C-alpha positions in Angstrom: 92.4 -21.2 -35.5 89.5 -18.8 -34.6 86.1 -19.9 -35.5 83.1 -17.6 -36.0 80.4 -19.4 -34.0 77.7 -17.1 -35.5 74.0 -17.4 -35.1 73.8 -21.1 -35.9 76.1 -22.2 -33.1 75.9 -19.2 -30.7 72.2 -19.9 -30.1 73.0 -23.5 -29.3 74.6 -22.6 -26.0 71.5 -20.9 -24.7 70.4 -24.0 -22.8 73.5 -23.9 -20.8 73.0 -20.3 -19.7 69.3 -20.8 -19.1 70.0 -23.8 -16.9 72.0 -21.6 -14.6 68.9 -19.8 -13.5 65.6 -18.5 -14.6 66.5 -15.0 -13.5 68.6 -14.6 -16.6 65.8 -15.3 -19.0 63.4 -13.1 -16.9 65.8 -10.2 -17.3 65.6 -10.3 -21.1 63.3 -7.8 -23.0 60.0 -8.9 -24.6 59.9 -9.6 -28.3 60.2 -6.3 -30.2 57.5 -5.2 -32.6 58.2 -4.7 -36.3 57.8 -1.1 -37.3 57.1 0.1 -40.8 60.5 1.4 -42.0 60.9 4.8 -43.5 61.2 4.9 -47.3 64.7 5.2 -48.7 65.4 8.6 -50.3 65.5 8.4 -54.1 68.9 10.0 -54.0 70.3 7.3 -51.8 68.8 4.5 -54.0 70.3 6.2 -57.1 73.7 6.4 -55.4 73.6 2.7 -54.4 72.8 1.6 -57.9 75.6 3.8 -59.3 78.0 2.4 -56.8 77.1 -1.2 -57.9 77.6 -0.7 -61.6 79.8 -3.3 -63.2 83.4 -2.1 -62.6 85.1 -3.9 -65.5 83.0 -5.8 -68.1 79.7 -5.1 -69.9 78.7 -8.6 -68.9 80.2 -9.0 -65.5 81.8 -12.0 -63.9 80.5 -12.9 -60.5 82.3 -15.2 -58.1 80.7 -16.6 -55.0 83.2 -18.0 -52.5 82.8 -20.5 -49.7 84.8 -22.8 -47.5 84.2 -26.5 -47.9 83.1 -27.0 -44.3 80.0 -25.0 -43.2 79.3 -22.1 -45.5 75.7 -20.7 -45.0 73.4 -22.4 -47.4 71.1 -19.5 -48.4 73.9 -17.0 -48.5 75.7 -19.3 -51.0 72.8 -20.5 -53.2 70.6 -17.4 -53.3 72.9 -15.2 -55.2 74.0 -18.1 -57.4 70.5 -19.1 -58.4 69.0 -15.6 -58.8 71.9 -14.3 -60.9 72.0 -17.4 -63.0 68.3 -17.1 -63.9 68.6 -13.4 -64.6 71.3 -14.2 -67.2 72.9 -10.8 -66.8 76.3 -12.1 -65.7 78.6 -15.1 -65.7 78.4 -16.7 -62.3 80.7 -19.2 -60.7 80.4 -20.9 -57.3 83.9 -21.4 -55.7 85.3 -23.5 -52.9 88.6 -23.2 -51.1 89.5 -26.9 -51.7 88.5 -29.6 -54.1 85.6 -31.8 -53.0 82.0 -31.2 -51.8 80.9 -27.9 -50.2 79.1 -28.8 -47.0 76.6 -26.0 -46.5 75.1 -25.1 -43.1 72.7 -26.0 -41.7 71.7 -28.2 -44.7 72.7 -29.4 -48.2 75.9 -30.4 -49.9 76.9 -29.2 -53.4 79.8 -29.3 -55.9 81.4 -25.9 -56.6 82.1 -24.9 -60.2 85.8 -24.4 -59.4 88.3 -23.9 -56.6 89.8 -20.5 -55.8 93.1 -21.7 -57.4 91.3 -22.8 -60.6 89.4 -19.5 -60.8 92.5 -17.4 -60.4 94.3 -19.4 -63.1 91.3 -18.9 -65.5 90.7 -15.3 -64.6 94.0 -13.6 -63.7 92.3 -10.2 -64.0 89.8 -11.1 -61.4 86.0 -10.9 -61.0 83.7 -7.9 -61.3 81.9 -8.9 -58.1 82.9 -11.3 -55.3 80.1 -12.4 -53.0 81.2 -13.6 -49.6 78.6 -15.6 -47.6 78.7 -16.3 -43.9 81.2 -19.1 -43.0 81.9 -21.2 -40.0 85.2 -19.4 -39.6 85.9 -15.8 -40.6 89.7 -16.1 -40.7 90.3 -18.8 -43.4 93.6 -17.7 -44.9 92.8 -18.7 -48.5 89.5 -16.8 -48.4 91.0 -13.7 -46.8 93.9 -13.6 -49.4 91.3 -14.1 -52.2 89.1 -11.3 -51.0 92.1 -8.9 -50.7 93.4 -10.0 -54.1 90.0 -9.5 -55.8 89.5 -6.1 -54.2 93.0 -5.0 -55.4 92.0 -6.1 -58.9 88.9 -3.8 -58.8 86.2 -6.2 -57.9 83.2 -5.0 -55.9 83.1 -7.1 -52.7 79.6 -8.1 -51.3 79.5 -9.5 -47.8 76.2 -11.3 -47.3 74.9 -11.7 -43.7 77.8 -12.7 -41.4 79.9 -12.8 -44.5 80.5 -9.1 -43.5 82.7 -10.3 -40.6 84.8 -12.2 -43.1 85.2 -9.0 -45.2 86.0 -7.1 -42.0 88.6 -9.7 -41.1 90.2 -9.0 -44.6 90.5 -5.4 -43.5 88.1 -3.9 -46.0 85.4 -2.5 -43.7 87.5 -0.2 -41.6 86.3 3.4 -42.1 83.4 2.2 -44.3 79.6 2.2 -43.6 78.5 -1.4 -43.1 76.0 -3.7 -41.5 75.6 -7.5 -40.7 73.3 -10.0 -39.1 71.9 -8.7 -35.8 73.5 -11.5 -33.8 77.0 -10.8 -35.0 76.8 -7.0 -35.1 78.2 -6.2 -31.6 81.1 -8.7 -31.9 82.0 -7.3 -35.3 81.9 -3.7 -34.1 83.9 -4.6 -30.9 86.6 -6.3 -33.0 86.6 -3.6 -35.7 85.6 -0.2 -34.0 86.6 1.7 -37.1 83.5 0.3 -39.0 80.7 2.8 -39.3 77.5 1.0 -38.6 74.5 1.9 -40.7 71.3 1.0 -38.9 67.9 0.5 -40.6 69.4 -0.5 -43.9 69.0 -4.0 -45.4 72.2 -3.4 -47.4 74.8 -0.8 -47.5 77.4 0.1 -50.2 80.5 2.1 -49.5 83.4 2.6 -51.9 83.4 -0.8 -53.6 82.2 -2.9 -50.6 78.6 -3.9 -49.9 77.3 -5.6 -46.8 73.9 -6.9 -45.8 71.9 -7.7 -42.7 70.7 -11.3 -42.0 70.2 -14.3 -44.3 67.1 -13.2 -46.2 68.8 -9.9 -47.2 70.6 -11.8 -49.9 67.4 -11.7 -52.1 67.0 -7.8 -52.1 70.8 -7.4 -52.4 70.9 -9.7 -55.4 67.9 -8.0 -57.1 69.6 -4.6 -56.5 72.7 -6.0 -58.1 70.7 -7.1 -61.1 69.1 -3.6 -61.4 72.5 -2.0 -61.3 73.8 -4.3 -64.0 70.8 -4.6 -66.4 68.2 -1.9 -65.3 65.0 -1.8 -63.5 62.8 -3.7 -66.0 65.1 -6.7 -65.8 65.1 -6.7 -62.0 61.3 -6.4 -62.0 61.0 -9.5 -64.3 63.3 -11.5 -62.0 61.5 -10.3 -58.9 58.2 -11.5 -60.3 59.7 -15.0 -60.8 60.9 -14.9 -57.2 57.5 -13.7 -55.9 59.0 -10.4 -54.7 57.3 -7.0 -55.0 59.9 -4.7 -53.4 63.7 -5.0 -52.7 64.9 -1.6 -51.6 67.2 -1.1 -48.5 64.5 -0.2 -45.9 64.8 -2.2 -42.7 63.8 -2.0 -39.1 66.9 -2.9 -37.2 65.2 -2.5 -33.9 62.9 -5.5 -34.6 65.9 -7.9 -34.4 67.4 -8.3 -31.0 67.8 -11.0 -28.4 64.6 -11.3 -26.4 62.8 -13.5 -23.8 60.4 -15.5 -26.0 63.3 -16.2 -28.4 65.6 -17.5 -25.7 62.9 -19.5 -23.9 61.8 -21.1 -27.2 65.3 -22.1 -28.2 66.0 -23.5 -24.7 62.8 -25.4 -24.7 63.2 -26.9 -28.1 66.8 -27.9 -27.4 66.0 -29.4 -24.1 63.3 -31.7 -25.6 65.9 -33.9 -27.2 63.5 -36.8 -27.4 61.3 -34.8 -29.8 64.1 -34.0 -32.3 63.2 -35.0 -35.9 65.0 -35.7 -39.2 62.8 -34.7 -42.1 63.5 -35.8 -45.7 63.3 -33.5 -48.7 62.9 -35.4 -52.0 64.7 -33.5 -54.8 64.4 -33.9 -58.5 66.5 -32.7 -61.5 65.7 -29.0 -62.1 64.9 -28.2 -58.5 65.0 -24.5 -57.7 68.1 -24.3 -55.6 66.9 -20.9 -54.1 63.6 -22.2 -52.9 65.2 -25.4 -51.7 67.8 -23.5 -49.7 65.2 -21.4 -48.0 63.1 -24.4 -47.1 66.0 -26.5 -45.9 67.6 -23.6 -44.0 64.3 -22.9 -42.2 63.5 -26.5 -41.2 67.1 -26.9 -39.9 66.8 -23.8 -37.6 63.8 -24.8 -35.5 65.9 -26.6 -32.8 63.4 -29.4 -33.3 64.2 -30.7 -36.8 67.0 -31.2 -39.3 66.3 -31.3 -43.0 68.1 -33.9 -45.2 67.9 -34.2 -49.0 66.8 -37.4 -50.6 67.7 -38.6 -54.1 69.3 -41.7 -55.7 72.3 -39.8 -57.0 73.5 -36.3 -57.6 70.8 -33.8 -58.8 71.5 -30.9 -61.1 69.5 -27.8 -60.0 67.6 -25.4 -62.2 70.7 -23.2 -62.5 73.1 -26.0 -63.1 74.6 -26.6 -59.7 75.1 -30.3 -58.7 73.5 -31.1 -55.4 74.8 -34.2 -53.5 71.9 -35.8 -51.6 72.3 -36.7 -47.9 70.5 -40.0 -48.2 69.3 -42.4 -50.9 65.6 -41.9 -51.6 65.0 -45.6 -52.0 66.2 -46.4 -48.6 64.6 -43.6 -46.6 61.9 -44.8 -44.2 61.5 -41.5 -42.3 59.0 -38.7 -42.8 59.2 -36.8 -46.0 58.2 -33.1 -46.2 55.8 -32.2 -49.0 57.7 -31.0 -52.2 55.0 -28.4 -52.7 56.7 -26.4 -50.0 59.7 -25.7 -52.2 58.3 -26.3 -55.7 57.0 -22.8 -55.9 58.6 -19.3 -56.2 61.3 -18.8 -53.6 59.5 -16.0 -51.6 56.4 -18.1 -51.5 58.4 -21.2 -50.5 59.8 -19.3 -47.5 56.4 -18.1 -46.3 54.9 -21.6 -46.9 57.7 -23.2 -44.9 57.4 -20.9 -42.0 53.6 -21.4 -42.0 54.2 -25.2 -41.9 56.7 -24.8 -39.1 54.2 -22.7 -37.1 51.6 -25.4 -37.6 54.0 -28.2 -36.6 55.9 -26.7 -33.7 53.9 -23.5 -32.8 54.2 -19.9 -33.8 57.1 -19.2 -31.4 59.3 -21.6 -33.2 58.4 -20.0 -36.5 59.4 -16.7 -35.0 62.7 -18.1 -33.8 63.4 -19.2 -37.4 62.3 -15.8 -38.8 64.6 -14.0 -36.4 67.6 -16.1 -37.4 66.8 -15.4 -41.0 66.3 -11.7 -40.1 63.0 -12.0 -42.0 60.5 -9.2 -41.1 57.4 -11.3 -40.4 56.0 -12.6 -37.1 53.4 -15.2 -36.1 51.0 -14.5 -33.2 50.7 -16.9 -30.3 
């Protein structure tokens, strides 16, 4: 079985390499600057929206698939929550097997159905299949499902390192595509027929869309809403999310392995005695998108792990059942302030990164932003 280590595990081995000698870290480049990306030509935007039009139904059916063990939390919950609140499509979250979906690096949820149940209920397939990053990119059930849905006419959307899963299914050969900066070189090495599209947050080519890192799921989902229901609807949803723009512009050069990034990860991992577990109290109706962004961020500092607290399963704003990690009544550890995620998702992300910068320093906030492929930096 081949596992995709990805950004969440690949970075964890940095301490091993760093321990072999300081010369390796010294040879790394400094942190790149973030440039103002060029505007996307109107013709390209129009072509992207046309390519994402619902392929089958006036009210599309969207399936989001994940494996039960370690599917990326924001990749899975962002499209679900945003599309559900937009109410422009029927949206179902799927798992490969019955039982909880253990998301990475935080949260556990119950899927709406398994792949087998979905196929029995919808033999003609979905209009869109969203594929998040997963711990392994060669799960046979996922690959068979992707191929089957593509054959039935579904538009396939690989979010973040989910692009490598779509590539493993054989759907990216000969197509323009992108993925998370950490996984780009391995993907292109394994699949040299892929035509990499730099400086694009998302790319659509002949029924298959791919995105850059984790936070690209928000602009991708808003673009999907625009393609389904028009610009005014997308603008209304964007205002709820706290977003003002969602086009495909992106500075790919701002995301690459660098010296401050490596040194911060090594230092945070090495200080094992300072590792923290932080509680996140959740209530019924919690915004699963804001919660995912906050939990994802706190669990990528290499100093902390976020766990959810409640005295039983909690139904989110969009109807997903979240299974808490710990009972709230018995938790005696530190609790993060709910104000961090009880706000529009875009604001929740910025507030969380600011809180991380205050608690662990700006370099750790930058490490998290780099992992999320989020174009914002904190000065030392």
